[in-house]
C-alpha positions as CSV (number, residue, x, y, z in Angstrom):
1,M,371.7,152.4,84.9
2,T,368.2,152.7,83.0
3,V,367.8,153.2,79.1
4,A,365.6,155.8,78.2
5,V,363.1,155.8,75.5
6,V,364.1,157.6,72.4
7,T,361.9,157.6,69.3
8,Q,364.1,158.8,66.6
9,A,364.9,156.5,63.5
10,V,368.5,156.2,62.0
11,A,367.2,156.4,58.3
12,R,369.2,156.7,54.8
13,Q,365.9,157.3,52.7
14,S,362.5,159.3,53.5
15,G,359.7,157.3,54.9
16,L,361.0,156.7,58.4
17,P,360.2,155.8,61.4
18,R,357.8,152.9,60.9
19,L,357.0,151.3,63.9
20,L,357.2,154.6,66.2
21,A,355.6,156.6,63.6
22,G,353.2,159.4,65.1
23,P,353.4,161.5,68.1
24,G,356.4,161.2,70.3
25,G,356.8,160.8,73.8
26,H,355.7,158.1,76.3
27,R,351.6,157.4,76.3
28,P,349.9,154.6,74.5
29,I,348.6,155.5,71.2
30,G,344.9,155.0,71.3
31,L,342.7,152.7,69.5
32,L,341.1,156.0,67.1
33,E,344.4,157.6,66.9
34,H,346.3,154.6,65.8
35,E,343.4,153.9,63.0
36,E,343.8,157.5,61.5
37,L,347.5,157.0,61.5
38,H,347.7,153.3,59.9
39,G,344.1,153.0,58.6
40,P,341.9,150.3,60.3
41,L,342.8,146.6,60.4
42,P,342.9,144.7,56.9
43,L,341.2,141.8,58.0
44,P,338.7,140.6,55.5
45,G,335.4,138.8,56.4
46,L,335.9,135.8,54.8
47,R,334.7,132.3,55.0
48,G,335.5,128.7,53.6
49,R,337.6,129.1,50.3
50,A,337.6,132.6,50.0
51,Q,339.4,133.0,53.5
52,R,341.8,130.1,52.5
53,D,342.7,131.7,49.5
54,S,343.2,135.2,51.5
55,A,345.1,133.7,54.2
56,S,347.5,132.2,51.8
57,R,347.9,135.6,49.9
58,L,349.1,137.5,53.2
59,M,351.3,134.7,53.9
60,D,352.7,135.2,50.2
61,V,353.1,138.9,51.1
62,I,355.1,138.2,54.2
63,E,357.3,135.6,52.3
64,R,358.1,138.1,49.4
65,S,358.6,141.0,52.0
66,G,361.7,139.4,53.6
67,L,360.7,139.9,57.2
68,T,362.6,137.8,59.5
69,G,362.1,137.0,63.4
70,R,362.9,140.1,65.3
71,G,363.4,138.1,68.7
72,G,366.8,136.7,68.1
73,A,366.8,133.9,65.7
74,G,365.9,135.8,62.4
75,F,363.8,132.6,60.9
76,P,362.0,133.6,58.0
77,A,358.6,134.9,59.2
78,G,356.5,133.9,56.2
79,R,358.2,130.6,56.6
80,K,357.0,130.4,60.3
81,L,353.3,131.3,59.8
82,R,353.1,128.3,56.7
83,S,355.0,125.9,59.0
84,V,351.9,126.4,61.5
85,A,349.1,126.8,59.2
86,G,350.5,123.5,57.7
87,E,349.9,121.1,60.4
88,R,346.9,119.5,61.3
89,G,344.8,121.0,64.3
90,R,343.2,124.2,64.9
91,P,346.4,126.6,65.7
92,V,347.4,128.8,68.6
93,V,348.8,132.0,68.2
94,V,351.4,133.6,71.1
95,A,352.9,137.2,71.0
96,N,356.1,137.2,72.9
97,G,356.3,140.3,74.5
98,C,358.4,139.4,77.7
99,E,361.4,141.2,77.7
100,G,363.5,138.6,79.1
101,E,367.1,140.4,78.3
102,P,368.0,142.8,80.9
103,A,369.8,144.8,78.5
104,S,366.8,145.4,75.8
105,A,364.1,147.9,76.1
106,K,362.6,147.7,72.7
107,D,359.2,145.2,73.3
108,R,358.4,147.5,76.6
109,L,358.5,150.6,74.3
110,L,356.6,149.2,71.4
111,L,354.4,147.3,73.6
112,S,353.7,150.8,75.7
113,R,353.6,153.0,73.0
114,A,352.1,151.4,69.9
115,P,349.8,148.3,71.4
116,H,347.7,148.0,68.6
117,L,350.3,147.6,66.0
118,V,350.8,144.5,68.0
119,F,347.3,143.5,68.3
120,D,346.7,144.0,64.8
121,G,349.3,142.0,63.8
122,I,348.2,138.8,66.7
123,S,344.9,139.4,64.3
124,L,346.4,139.2,60.8
125,A,348.8,136.1,62.2
126,A,345.6,134.1,63.4
127,F,343.8,134.9,60.1
128,A,346.7,133.5,58.5
129,V,347.2,130.4,60.4
130,G,343.7,130.0,61.3
131,A,344.0,130.0,64.7
132,A,341.3,129.4,67.5
133,R,343.2,131.4,70.2
134,A,345.5,134.0,70.5
135,F,347.8,134.9,73.5
136,L,350.2,138.2,74.2
137,T,353.0,137.2,77.2
138,V,354.6,139.9,79.1
139,H,356.4,139.5,82.4
140,Q,354.2,139.4,85.4
141,R,357.0,142.2,87.1
142,E,355.3,144.4,84.2
143,R,351.7,145.1,85.9
144,R,351.6,148.9,84.6
145,L,352.3,147.7,81.2
146,A,350.0,144.6,81.5
147,A,347.4,146.9,82.7
148,S,347.4,148.9,79.5
149,L,347.3,146.1,77.3
150,E,344.2,145.2,78.9
151,A,342.5,148.0,78.3
152,A,343.7,148.4,74.5
153,A,342.1,144.6,74.4
154,A,339.0,145.8,75.9
155,A,339.1,148.6,73.2
156,R,339.4,146.5,70.6
157,A,336.9,144.2,71.7
158,A,334.1,146.7,72.3
159,A,335.0,148.0,68.8
160,G,334.6,144.1,67.8
161,I,337.7,144.5,65.7
162,D,339.6,141.1,66.5
163,A,338.1,137.8,65.2
164,I,339.2,136.0,68.1
165,P,339.8,137.5,71.6
166,I,343.3,138.3,72.6
167,E,344.3,137.1,76.1
168,I,346.8,139.1,78.2
169,V,349.1,136.5,80.3
170,G,351.8,137.2,82.6
171,I,354.6,134.9,82.7
172,P,357.2,134.8,85.7
173,S,359.6,137.3,85.3
174,R,363.0,135.4,84.8
175,Y,365.5,135.0,82.1
176,V,364.4,131.6,80.9
177,S,360.9,132.0,81.1
178,S,360.7,134.0,77.9
179,E,362.1,131.0,75.5
180,Q,359.4,129.8,73.1
181,S,358.8,126.5,74.7
182,A,359.0,128.0,78.5
183,I,356.0,130.0,77.2
184,V,354.2,127.3,75.7
185,H,354.9,125.0,79.0
186,Y,353.7,127.9,81.0
187,L,350.4,128.5,79.3
188,N,349.7,124.5,79.8
189,G,349.9,125.1,83.5
190,G,353.3,123.7,83.8
191,P,356.3,125.8,85.1
192,A,358.1,128.5,82.6
193,L,361.2,126.5,81.7
194,P,362.0,125.5,78.6
195,T,360.9,121.8,77.5
196,F,363.1,119.6,75.2
197,S,362.5,118.6,71.6
198,P,360.8,117.2,69.7
199,P,357.7,117.7,69.3
200,R,358.4,121.5,68.5
201,T,356.0,124.3,69.6
202,H,354.8,124.6,65.7
203,E,353.9,120.8,65.7
204,R,352.5,120.4,69.4
205,G,352.3,123.4,71.7
206,V,349.5,125.2,73.5
207,D,346.5,122.6,74.3
208,G,349.1,120.1,72.5
209,R,347.5,122.6,69.3
210,P,349.9,123.7,66.2
211,T,351.3,127.3,68.1
212,L,353.2,129.9,66.1
213,V,355.3,131.9,68.8
214,N,356.2,135.3,67.4
215,N,358.1,138.2,69.1
216,S,356.1,141.5,69.5
217,E,358.0,143.2,67.1
218,T,358.0,140.9,64.5
219,L,354.3,140.7,64.7
220,A,353.7,144.9,64.6
221,H,355.9,144.5,61.2
222,I,353.3,142.1,59.9
223,A,350.5,144.6,60.6
224,L,352.3,147.2,58.8
225,I,353.2,145.0,55.6
226,A,349.6,144.0,55.3
227,R,348.7,147.4,55.0
228,Y,351.3,148.8,52.9
229,G,352.7,145.5,51.2
230,D,356.0,143.9,50.5
231,R,357.7,146.4,48.0
232,W,357.4,149.0,50.7
233,F,359.0,146.7,53.3
234,R,361.9,146.1,51.2
235,S,362.2,150.2,50.7
236,A,364.5,150.1,53.4
237,G,367.0,148.0,54.4
238,V,369.5,146.2,52.3
239,P,369.3,143.2,49.8
240,G,369.1,140.0,52.1
241,A,368.3,141.9,55.1
242,A,364.8,143.9,54.6
243,G,363.4,146.7,57.1
244,T,363.7,148.2,59.8
245,M,364.2,147.2,63.4
246,L,364.4,148.4,67.2
247,V,367.6,148.5,68.8
248,T,368.4,149.5,72.5
249,V,371.5,151.4,72.2
250,D,373.4,151.9,75.4
251,G,377.0,152.5,77.1
252,A,379.5,155.2,75.9
253,V,376.8,157.0,74.0
254,A,375.2,160.7,75.0
255,S,371.3,159.5,74.3
256,P,371.2,155.6,75.5
257,G,367.5,154.7,74.2
258,V,365.9,152.7,71.8
259,Y,366.0,153.9,68.0
260,E,364.6,152.5,64.6
261,V,367.4,151.6,62.6
262,E,367.5,150.3,59.0
263,L,368.9,146.8,58.4
264,G,372.2,147.4,56.7
265,T,373.1,150.3,59.0
266,P,376.8,150.4,60.3
267,I,377.3,149.6,64.1
268,G,379.0,153.0,64.1
269,A,376.3,154.9,62.9
270,V,373.9,153.7,65.2
271,L,375.9,154.2,67.9
272,M,376.7,158.1,66.7
273,S,372.9,158.2,66.1
274,A,372.2,158.3,69.9
275,G,374.0,161.6,70.6
276,G,377.4,160.8,69.6
277,L,380.4,158.9,72.0
278,T,380.9,160.2,75.2
279,E,384.0,158.2,75.5
280,R,386.2,156.1,73.5
281,P,384.7,152.7,73.3
282,Q,386.9,149.5,73.0
283,A,384.7,147.0,72.4
284,V,380.8,146.7,71.5
285,L,378.4,144.1,72.8
286,T,376.0,143.2,70.4
287,G,373.2,140.9,70.6
288,G,372.5,140.9,74.3
289,Y,373.7,138.7,76.9
290,F,373.7,135.8,74.3
291,G,375.6,137.8,72.4
292,T,379.0,138.4,71.5
293,W,381.9,141.1,72.3
294,L,383.7,142.7,69.1
295,P,386.6,145.0,69.4
296,I,385.7,148.0,68.4
297,N,387.6,148.4,65.3
298,V,385.8,145.1,63.7
299,A,382.5,146.4,64.7
300,W,382.4,150.2,63.5
301,Q,381.9,149.4,60.2
302,L,379.9,146.4,60.3
303,P,376.5,146.2,59.0
304,L,373.8,145.9,61.0
305,T,372.5,142.0,59.5
306,H,372.5,138.5,61.1
307,R,374.6,137.6,57.9
308,D,377.4,140.4,58.4
309,L,377.7,139.8,62.3
310,K,377.6,136.2,62.2
311,A,380.5,136.3,59.6
312,A,382.5,138.7,62.1
313,G,381.8,136.4,64.9
314,G,379.0,138.6,66.2
315,A,375.2,138.0,67.1
316,L,372.2,140.2,66.3
317,G,369.9,138.8,68.5
318,A,367.3,141.0,69.9
319,G,369.0,144.1,68.5
320,I,371.0,145.5,70.9
321,I,374.4,147.4,70.9
322,I,376.3,148.8,73.9
323,A,379.6,150.2,73.7
324,L,382.3,149.6,76.4
325,P,384.4,152.6,77.0
326,D,388.1,152.3,77.2
327,T,387.8,153.0,81.3
328,S,385.7,150.0,81.7
329,C,386.8,146.4,82.4
330,G,385.2,144.2,80.0
331,L,386.2,141.1,81.8
332,A,384.5,142.6,85.1
333,E,381.4,143.5,82.7
334,T,381.5,139.6,81.5
335,A,381.6,138.4,85.0
336,R,378.8,140.2,86.3
337,V,376.5,139.2,83.5
338,V,377.9,135.5,83.7
339,R,377.0,135.5,87.6
340,Y,373.6,136.7,86.6
341,L,373.0,134.2,84.0
342,A,374.2,131.3,86.2
343,A,371.4,132.0,89.0
344,E,368.8,132.2,86.0
345,T,369.1,128.4,84.8
346,A,366.1,126.2,84.6
347,G,368.2,123.9,87.1
348,Q,367.3,120.8,84.4
349,C,370.5,119.3,83.8
350,G,374.0,119.6,84.9
351,P,375.6,121.6,82.7
352,C,373.6,124.5,84.4
353,V,373.5,123.5,87.9
354,F,377.4,122.7,88.3
355,G,378.8,123.8,85.4
356,L,377.8,127.6,84.9
357,P,378.3,128.3,88.5
358,A,381.8,126.9,88.1
359,L,381.9,129.1,85.3
360,A,380.6,132.0,86.7
361,N,383.7,131.6,89.6
362,A,386.3,131.3,87.0
363,V,385.7,134.3,85.0
364,A,385.4,136.3,88.3
365,D,388.9,134.9,89.4
366,L,390.1,136.3,86.2
367,A,388.3,139.4,86.4
368,Y,389.0,140.7,90.0
369,Q,391.8,138.3,91.4
370,G,394.1,138.0,88.3
371,E,394.1,134.2,88.8
372,R,396.7,133.0,86.5
373,L,394.8,129.8,86.2
374,A,391.4,131.2,85.5
375,T,391.7,131.5,81.6
376,R,392.7,127.5,81.4
377,Q,390.1,126.8,83.8
378,I,387.7,128.9,81.7
379,G,388.6,127.4,78.4
380,A,388.2,123.8,80.2
381,L,384.8,124.6,81.4
382,T,383.3,125.6,78.2
383,G,384.1,122.9,76.3
384,L,382.8,120.7,79.1
385,V,379.1,122.9,79.0
386,A,378.8,124.2,75.3
387,G,376.2,121.9,73.6
388,R,375.3,119.6,76.5
389,G,372.5,121.4,78.1
390,A,368.8,120.5,77.6
391,C,368.0,124.1,76.6
392,K,370.6,126.6,74.7
393,H,371.1,128.8,77.9
394,P,374.5,127.1,78.8
395,D,375.4,127.8,74.8
396,G,374.7,131.5,74.9
397,V,376.5,131.8,78.3
398,T,379.6,130.3,76.7
399,Q,379.2,132.3,73.3
400,L,379.5,135.7,75.7
401,V,382.7,134.4,77.5
402,R,384.5,132.9,74.7
403,S,384.2,136.3,72.8
404,A,385.3,138.3,76.2
405,L,388.2,136.1,76.0
406,D,389.0,137.1,72.4
407,A,388.0,140.7,72.4
408,F,389.5,141.1,76.2
409,A,392.8,138.9,75.6
410,A,395.2,141.9,76.4
411,D,393.2,143.0,79.2
412,A,393.3,139.1,80.2
413,A,397.5,139.0,80.1
414,W,397.5,142.1,82.2
415,H,394.9,140.5,85.0
416,H,397.4,137.7,85.3
417,D,400.5,139.5,85.1
418,R,400.1,142.6,87.3
419,G,396.5,141.8,88.9
420,P,393.0,143.1,88.4
421,C,392.9,147.0,86.5
422,D,391.5,149.9,87.6
423,G,388.5,149.6,85.3
424,I,386.8,147.2,88.0
425,R,386.2,150.2,90.0
426,R,384.2,151.9,87.5
427,A,380.4,151.7,87.7
428,P,378.9,148.9,85.7
429,I,377.8,149.7,82.1
430,L,375.4,146.5,81.6
431,P,372.6,146.5,83.3
432,V,372.1,143.6,85.3
433,P,368.4,142.6,87.6
434,G,369.4,143.7,91.2
435,D,371.8,146.3,90.5
436,L,368.6,148.2,88.7
437,A,367.0,150.7,91.2
438,D,363.6,150.3,89.0
439,W,363.8,146.6,88.5
């Protein structure tokens, strides 16, 4: 199952869409069209103290906007800029455009359709922190996307727009490779695997320099905030969760796709905006494969913010909402994903090498065999694996599994007592590499 691209916005007021402004369709917005739509890059040609003052004012505006990272962690973007700018040495900026999450399509859409917004954001971030080098990374399998980005970068270079060149780099196409320390490790000539902290990337990253790693959507928002201001950005969203974000909506909806959504919009409203429901949903997966399952009665009115989702036991993550229909088996869907994630580990520690394959087997035993001891085994394994890995990969997997046991507790009891349910024979809902014809 492939997620279609939809450039509609879920708006409670005028002024949207923002990131997806301009003509519809899949074609990239060219440089001239981009500048007609948004104006030229607001990058002052200053030196010395005037440059430092201007850079500080830019970071002030981004801090006041309330922009948080759109890659999953939700860290304040302005504070992240200042942490890098405050370190010793000439920094490096890295835009993370690697769509490592199989259930997400937002970064691919943004880079395919509005590449110059992302490039503008990279240049502005580089100016703010005084960077010497800048990179935009995508997965190596995205050859067509990389070629399109190379063409966009060449057009900008010919026009003399960016103060420093932006290098396009292909990263190995694995789940763990899009983690920021893995990207930095790869750019330094190592394998694309997460590294141990400290030092953190903002302290010592590419070439041993302080390194700012931001998701491509975060940088595109910076490009708009620099033009239109912090008040404009906060005019969408809710207090404590400003602006819009790109959300991939899938599952039991009529029009799966990528939507630009105001933060604070109820999850039910987001699902209804995607053409309405095609079947009655039983649960919603929020945040992707390191996210959580929430029962539909919990999720429906839940505002789309980090704070509200966390309070309900959910996760906003990279902006993924998948409605699971009543006719599907949530345990079987989870088992497929856990099997995939267990094969995608960095292989650097025991919890990943031994714990996650054993956990995948236990979840599969519960889903497909109705094994009565499986639930107890899952509980023991999640306790042994969580918090003990060299990176956060085991923690993300165990979070997904624990949420599945909570959301589908009645299904687990059915499987124990009567064997697997009819839902295991339904076509899968969650996309997993290997199942997708175009992967």
